[in-house]
C-alpha positions as CSV (number, residue, x, y, z in Angstrom):
1,X,0.0,0.0,0.0
2,X,1.4,3.4,-0.9
3,X,2.0,5.8,1.9
4,X,0.3,9.2,1.7
5,X,3.2,11.1,3.1
6,X,6.7,11.1,1.4
7,X,8.7,9.8,4.4
8,X,10.2,6.7,2.8
9,X,13.7,8.1,2.9
10,X,13.4,10.5,5.8
11,X,16.3,11.0,8.2
12,X,16.4,12.8,11.5
13,X,18.0,16.2,11.8
14,X,20.5,15.0,14.4
15,X,21.8,12.4,12.0
16,X,22.0,14.8,9.1
17,X,24.0,17.5,11.0
18,X,26.3,14.8,12.3
19,X,27.2,13.8,8.8
20,X,29.3,16.9,8.3
21,X,31.5,15.9,11.1
22,X,32.3,12.4,9.8
23,X,34.5,13.5,6.9
24,X,38.2,13.9,6.4
25,X,40.0,17.2,5.9
26,X,42.7,16.1,3.5
27,X,43.3,18.7,0.7
28,X,45.0,16.8,-2.2
29,X,43.2,18.0,-5.3
30,X,45.5,20.2,-7.4
31,X,45.5,22.0,-10.8
32,X,47.1,20.3,-13.7
33,X,49.8,22.8,-14.9
34,X,49.9,21.2,-18.4
35,X,46.3,22.5,-19.1
36,X,45.6,26.0,-20.3
37,X,47.2,28.6,-18.1
38,X,48.1,27.2,-14.8
39,X,45.5,24.5,-15.2
40,X,42.7,26.9,-16.2
41,X,40.9,28.1,-19.3
42,X,38.8,31.2,-19.6
43,X,37.2,32.8,-22.6
44,X,34.5,35.2,-23.8
45,X,32.4,35.3,-27.0
46,X,32.1,39.0,-27.7
47,X,34.0,42.2,-27.1
48,X,31.0,44.5,-27.4
49,X,27.4,44.7,-26.0
50,X,28.3,44.2,-22.4
51,X,28.8,40.4,-22.9
52,X,28.4,37.7,-20.3
53,X,28.8,34.0,-20.6
54,X,28.9,30.8,-18.5
55,X,29.3,27.1,-19.1
56,X,26.8,24.4,-18.0
57,X,28.0,21.1,-19.5
58,X,31.3,19.5,-20.4
59,X,31.9,16.5,-22.5
60,X,34.9,14.5,-23.7
61,X,34.7,13.4,-27.3
62,X,36.1,10.0,-28.5
63,X,39.0,12.0,-30.1
64,X,39.9,13.5,-26.7
65,X,38.7,17.0,-27.5
66,X,36.9,18.7,-24.7
67,X,33.6,20.3,-25.6
68,X,31.9,22.8,-23.3
69,X,28.3,24.1,-23.7
70,X,26.8,27.1,-22.1
71,X,25.1,30.5,-22.6
72,X,26.0,33.9,-23.9
73,X,24.2,37.1,-23.2
74,X,24.7,40.6,-24.6
75,X,22.8,43.8,-25.5
76,X,20.4,43.3,-28.4
77,X,17.3,44.9,-29.9
78,X,15.0,46.0,-27.1
79,X,17.3,44.6,-24.3
80,X,19.7,41.8,-23.5
81,X,19.4,38.6,-25.5
82,X,20.5,35.1,-24.6
83,X,22.0,32.5,-26.9
84,X,24.0,29.3,-26.9
85,X,27.7,29.1,-26.8
86,X,30.2,26.3,-27.2
87,X,34.0,26.0,-26.9
88,X,36.2,23.1,-28.1
89,X,39.5,22.6,-26.4
90,X,42.5,20.5,-27.2
91,X,43.9,18.2,-24.5
92,X,46.3,21.0,-23.7
93,X,43.5,23.2,-22.6
94,X,43.6,25.7,-25.5
95,X,41.0,26.5,-28.2
96,X,41.0,23.9,-30.9
97,X,41.1,25.5,-34.3
98,X,39.4,22.5,-35.8
99,X,36.2,23.1,-33.8
100,X,33.7,25.7,-34.9
101,X,35.4,29.0,-35.8
102,X,38.7,29.2,-34.0
103,X,37.5,26.9,-31.3
104,X,34.1,28.6,-30.6
105,X,30.5,28.3,-31.7
106,X,28.0,31.1,-31.0
107,X,24.3,30.6,-31.7
108,X,23.0,34.1,-30.9
109,X,21.2,37.0,-32.6
110,X,20.1,40.5,-31.5
111,X,16.3,40.0,-31.9
112,X,15.4,36.6,-30.3
113,X,16.3,34.4,-27.4
114,X,17.6,30.8,-27.0
115,X,17.3,29.6,-23.4
116,X,19.5,26.6,-22.7
117,X,18.0,23.6,-20.9
118,X,20.7,20.9,-21.2
119,X,22.7,19.0,-23.8
120,X,23.9,15.5,-24.6
121,X,26.8,14.1,-26.5
122,X,26.3,11.3,-29.1
123,X,28.6,8.3,-29.5
124,X,30.3,9.9,-32.5
125,X,31.1,13.2,-30.6
126,X,28.3,15.3,-32.0
127,X,26.3,17.4,-29.6
128,X,22.6,18.0,-29.2
129,X,21.6,21.2,-27.4
130,X,18.1,21.5,-26.0
131,X,16.7,24.9,-25.5
132,X,13.6,27.2,-25.7
133,X,13.6,29.3,-28.9
134,X,11.8,32.5,-28.0
135,X,10.8,35.0,-30.7
136,X,7.9,36.6,-28.7
137,X,5.5,35.4,-26.0
138,X,3.2,34.3,-28.8
139,X,5.9,32.6,-30.8
140,X,8.2,30.3,-28.9
141,X,8.9,26.6,-29.0
142,X,11.3,23.9,-27.8
143,X,14.2,23.2,-30.1
144,X,17.3,21.2,-30.6
145,X,20.5,22.3,-32.3
146,X,22.8,19.6,-33.5
147,X,26.5,20.2,-33.9
148,X,28.9,17.9,-35.7
149,X,32.0,16.6,-33.8
150,X,33.9,19.6,-35.3
151,X,31.4,22.1,-34.1
152,X,29.4,22.8,-37.3
153,X,25.6,23.3,-37.1
154,X,23.9,20.3,-38.8
155,X,21.1,22.0,-40.8
156,X,19.7,18.6,-41.8
157,X,18.7,17.9,-38.2
158,X,15.1,19.1,-37.7
159,X,12.9,18.4,-34.8
160,X,9.2,19.0,-34.0
161,X,8.7,19.2,-30.3
162,X,6.0,21.8,-30.2
163,X,3.1,19.6,-29.0
164,X,0.9,22.6,-28.0
165,X,1.9,25.6,-30.1
166,X,3.6,28.3,-28.1
167,X,2.8,26.5,-24.8
168,X,5.4,23.6,-24.9
169,X,8.5,23.9,-22.8
170,X,11.7,21.8,-23.0
171,X,12.7,19.9,-19.9
172,X,15.6,17.3,-20.6
173,X,17.3,15.4,-23.4
174,X,19.1,12.1,-23.2
175,X,20.5,9.3,-25.4
176,X,18.5,6.2,-26.0
177,X,19.6,2.8,-27.3
178,X,19.9,2.2,-31.0
179,X,20.8,5.8,-31.7
180,X,17.4,7.1,-30.5
181,X,17.1,10.3,-28.5
182,X,14.5,11.1,-25.8
183,X,13.3,14.6,-25.2
184,X,11.1,15.4,-22.2
185,X,8.7,18.4,-22.7
186,X,5.9,19.8,-20.7
187,X,2.7,21.8,-21.1
188,X,2.1,23.3,-17.7
189,X,2.8,20.3,-15.5
190,X,1.7,17.7,-18.0
191,X,4.9,15.9,-19.2
192,X,5.4,14.2,-22.5
193,X,8.2,12.1,-23.9
194,X,9.2,12.5,-27.5
195,X,11.5,9.9,-29.1
196,X,13.6,11.0,-32.0
197,X,15.4,9.2,-34.8
198,X,19.0,10.0,-35.5
199,X,18.0,12.7,-38.1
200,X,15.7,14.5,-35.6
201,X,12.4,13.1,-36.9
202,X,9.9,11.6,-34.5
203,X,10.2,7.8,-34.0
204,X,6.6,6.8,-35.0
205,X,7.2,3.3,-33.4
206,X,7.1,5.0,-30.0
207,X,3.5,5.9,-29.1
208,X,1.2,8.0,-31.3
209,X,3.5,9.9,-33.7
210,X,6.5,9.3,-31.5
211,X,5.0,10.8,-28.3
212,X,4.0,9.2,-25.0
213,X,2.6,10.8,-21.9
214,X,4.8,10.5,-18.8
215,X,2.6,10.4,-15.7
216,X,4.1,12.5,-12.9
217,X,0.8,13.6,-11.5
218,X,1.6,12.1,-8.1
219,X,4.3,14.7,-7.7
220,X,3.3,18.3,-7.0
221,X,4.6,20.6,-9.7
222,X,7.9,18.9,-10.1
223,X,11.1,20.4,-11.5
224,X,13.1,17.7,-13.4
225,X,16.9,17.8,-13.3
226,X,17.7,14.4,-15.0
227,X,16.4,11.9,-17.4
228,X,18.1,8.6,-18.3
229,X,17.3,5.4,-20.3
230,X,18.2,2.2,-18.4
231,X,18.7,-1.3,-19.6
232,X,15.7,-2.8,-21.3
233,X,14.3,0.6,-22.3
234,X,13.3,1.6,-18.8
235,X,13.5,5.3,-17.9
236,X,14.7,7.1,-14.8
237,X,13.4,10.6,-14.0
238,X,14.8,12.7,-11.1
239,X,13.5,16.0,-9.8
240,X,12.5,18.1,-6.9
241,X,9.1,19.3,-5.6
242,X,7.4,20.9,-2.6
243,X,5.2,18.8,-0.3
244,X,1.9,20.3,0.7
245,X,0.8,21.7,3.1
246,X,4.3,22.4,4.6
247,X,6.1,23.3,1.3
248,X,9.0,21.2,2.5
249,X,11.4,20.6,-0.4
250,X,12.0,17.0,-1.4
251,X,13.9,15.2,-4.2
252,X,12.3,12.3,-6.0
253,X,13.4,9.5,-8.4
254,X,10.8,7.7,-10.5
255,X,11.3,4.7,-12.7
256,X,9.2,3.8,-15.7
257,X,9.0,0.6,-17.7
258,X,9.6,0.5,-21.5
259,X,5.9,1.3,-22.0
260,X,6.4,4.5,-19.9
261,X,4.2,3.0,-17.0
262,X,5.5,3.5,-13.5
263,X,7.7,0.5,-12.6
264,X,6.1,-0.5,-9.2
265,X,9.2,-2.6,-8.3
266,X,11.1,0.6,-7.7
267,X,10.8,2.7,-4.5
268,X,7.2,2.8,-3.4
269,X,4.9,2.1,-6.3
270,X,7.5,3.4,-8.8
271,X,8.7,6.5,-6.9
272,X,11.3,7.2,-4.2
273,X,10.9,10.4,-2.3
274,X,13.8,11.7,-0.3
275,X,13.3,14.0,2.7
276,X,15.5,15.0,5.6
277,X,13.8,16.5,8.6
278,X,14.4,20.1,9.5
279,X,15.2,21.3,6.0
280,X,14.7,20.9,2.2
281,X,16.4,18.4,-0.1
282,X,17.3,19.7,-3.5
283,X,18.9,17.7,-6.4
284,X,21.0,19.0,-9.2
285,X,23.0,16.0,-10.5
286,X,22.6,12.3,-11.1
287,X,25.1,9.5,-12.0
288,X,24.5,5.8,-12.7
289,X,27.1,3.4,-11.3
290,X,28.0,0.3,-13.4
291,X,26.2,-1.9,-10.7
292,X,23.0,0.0,-11.2
293,X,23.2,2.1,-8.1
294,X,22.0,5.7,-8.4
295,X,24.0,8.7,-7.1
296,X,22.3,12.1,-6.6
297,X,24.1,15.3,-5.8
298,X,22.6,18.5,-4.6
299,X,22.1,20.3,-1.3
300,X,20.2,20.2,2.0
301,X,18.9,23.6,3.1
302,X,18.7,24.6,6.8
303,X,19.8,28.1,7.7
304,X,22.2,27.8,4.7
305,X,22.9,24.6,2.8
306,X,25.1,21.6,3.0
307,X,26.5,19.8,0.0
308,X,24.6,16.6,-0.3
309,X,25.5,13.3,-2.0
310,X,23.3,10.3,-1.6
311,X,23.1,6.8,-3.1
312,X,20.1,4.6,-3.9
313,X,20.1,0.9,-4.6
314,X,18.9,-0.3,-8.0
315,X,15.5,-0.9,-6.4
316,X,15.3,2.7,-5.2
317,X,16.1,2.3,-1.5
318,X,18.7,4.4,0.3
319,X,22.0,2.4,0.2
320,X,23.0,2.0,3.8
321,X,26.5,1.0,2.8
322,X,27.1,4.5,1.6
323,X,27.9,7.5,3.9
324,X,25.6,7.4,7.0
325,X,22.4,5.7,6.1
326,X,22.9,6.3,2.4
327,X,23.7,10.0,2.7
328,X,26.9,12.1,2.9
329,X,26.9,15.9,3.6
330,X,29.6,18.5,3.9
331,X,29.6,22.2,4.8
332,X,32.5,24.6,4.3
333,X,30.7,27.9,4.1
334,X,27.1,29.1,4.5
335,X,26.0,27.9,1.1
336,X,27.3,24.7,-0.4
337,X,26.0,22.5,-3.2
338,X,26.9,19.8,-5.7
339,X,26.2,20.3,-9.4
340,X,28.2,17.6,-11.2
341,X,29.2,14.0,-10.6
342,X,31.9,11.9,-12.3
343,X,32.7,8.2,-11.6
344,X,36.3,6.8,-11.6
345,X,37.0,3.3,-12.7
346,X,38.2,2.4,-9.2
347,X,34.8,3.3,-7.7
348,X,35.8,6.8,-6.4
349,X,33.3,9.5,-6.8
350,X,34.3,13.1,-7.9
351,X,31.9,16.0,-7.6
352,X,31.9,19.7,-8.5
353,X,29.8,22.6,-7.3
354,X,30.0,25.8,-5.4
355,X,30.6,27.1,-1.9
356,X,29.9,30.6,-0.6
357,X,28.5,33.0,2.0
358,X,25.1,34.3,2.7
359,X,25.9,37.8,1.5
360,X,26.1,40.0,-1.6
361,X,28.5,39.3,-3.1
362,X,28.5,35.7,-1.9
363,X,32.2,35.0,-2.5
364,X,31.1,31.8,-4.1
365,X,33.9,29.6,-5.3
366,X,34.3,26.3,-7.0
367,X,33.8,23.3,-4.7
368,X,35.5,20.0,-5.6
369,X,35.4,16.8,-3.6
370,X,36.5,13.2,-3.9
371,X,34.7,10.5,-2.1
372,X,35.5,6.8,-1.6
373,X,33.2,4.2,-3.1
374,X,31.4,4.0,0.2
375,X,30.7,7.7,0.5
376,X,33.6,8.9,2.8
377,X,35.1,12.2,1.7
378,X,38.8,11.8,1.0
379,X,39.8,15.2,-0.3
380,X,38.4,18.6,-1.2
381,X,39.3,21.9,-2.7
382,X,37.7,25.3,-2.7
383,X,39.1,27.6,-5.4
384,X,38.6,30.4,-7.9
385,X,39.2,30.5,-11.6
386,X,40.3,34.1,-11.2
387,X,41.4,35.6,-7.8
388,X,38.7,37.7,-6.2
389,X,36.0,36.7,-8.7
390,X,33.1,34.5,-7.8
391,X,33.0,31.1,-9.5
392,X,31.2,27.8,-9.7
393,X,31.8,24.4,-11.2
394,X,28.6,23.3,-13.0
395,X,29.8,20.1,-14.5
396,X,32.6,17.6,-14.3
397,X,34.0,14.8,-16.6
398,X,36.8,12.3,-16.0
399,X,39.5,11.7,-18.6
400,X,40.9,8.1,-19.2
401,X,44.1,9.1,-17.3
402,X,42.1,9.9,-14.2
403,X,42.3,13.7,-14.4
404,X,39.1,15.6,-14.1
405,X,37.9,18.5,-16.2
406,X,35.4,21.0,-14.7
407,X,33.4,23.7,-16.5
408,X,31.5,26.7,-15.1
409,X,32.0,30.4,-15.0
410,X,33.9,33.1,-13.3
411,X,31.8,36.1,-12.4
412,X,32.4,39.8,-11.5
413,X,29.5,40.8,-9.3
414,X,30.2,44.6,-9.6
415,X,29.4,44.7,-13.3
416,X,27.3,41.6,-13.7
417,X,29.5,39.9,-16.2
418,X,30.7,36.3,-16.5
419,X,33.1,34.3,-18.6
420,X,33.3,30.7,-19.7
421,X,35.7,28.9,-17.4
422,X,37.2,25.4,-17.3
423,X,40.0,23.7,-15.4
424,X,41.8,20.4,-15.3
425,X,42.7,18.9,-11.9
426,X,44.5,15.9,-10.6
427,X,42.4,14.3,-7.9
């Protein structure tokens, strides 16, 4: 019988606070001096129009090229306009002249907006960037831009994701088996899954005209932060929501079978809800281990926030062999959070995020941590891309040699401007 209250994965406040005391304080993560300048790479996409940019995702192509995806904003007609920006780097951490134009790609114009949602890399190194294309309030739609491995826009890739004209919003994109691509969209809080062929057309073998409804009605107004296809065509959806009537923040993970019905062998009737008493649980990142266990990174908020890393079993239960009761938390400053997760072949877990103060400016800096396979923090680093500038590490990827590449932005609070930033570190 399903419980009416989402307390399946609830922990007591005393346990949660105690977690921050059960971690090591070894500081062994260091910048790789063979990458960029002193281990760092920073760039902009315009010299005019009060530009500002920031990176959200980082990928490693099969060739070894590093591809970073983010946003670019500058003055346009009638105000500031947002677009998409990408950078391709060599293994030495410099712009790769064989990618885009001089190592950069900018999808931006002065009259419309492209709001980035997320992106995915295909097996050949090409990239799909999901975004909302906004001409006016009465003319907007979800869209996908495909870029070849060398950063050229593929004009033959065309998608139709606008299920309700001018009312459909993009949510997440992910790879499927057999070269298929899943795109999750919503109309209000009604979610639909569109499956695409390799050329962007709808896969008509998947539901009516390539679309199936994804029933998340049991979750109150969810915000989705990850979507994955699992073995056998099952789907995993992770997000956050507020529980009524307390408006307590929770994180959830739902699993659907290959027919997009809730898989009732997972969690409680297909859904795992994660709550920690005394505060709110927010998720930002998800990683799947080879053994099927699920890692979620984010934050736990209580008079500030602790960086939160938790692990679920393949059946959707908290993995009690990880951290304390399945959860590991760390606090270095007032505000701490995890935004990216990478898995090492030896089972170690590497995460990126941010750590700062409850102030303006927040003095936010990049937060990096390495965990053992059982959730004990082994090392950490809090650093800037540029001294005296705010910074965050939004994503992380691991190279075959064990070095980690992070991507985010460096930010000057005084003039509201940011730059693409990346770094390579030795964990």
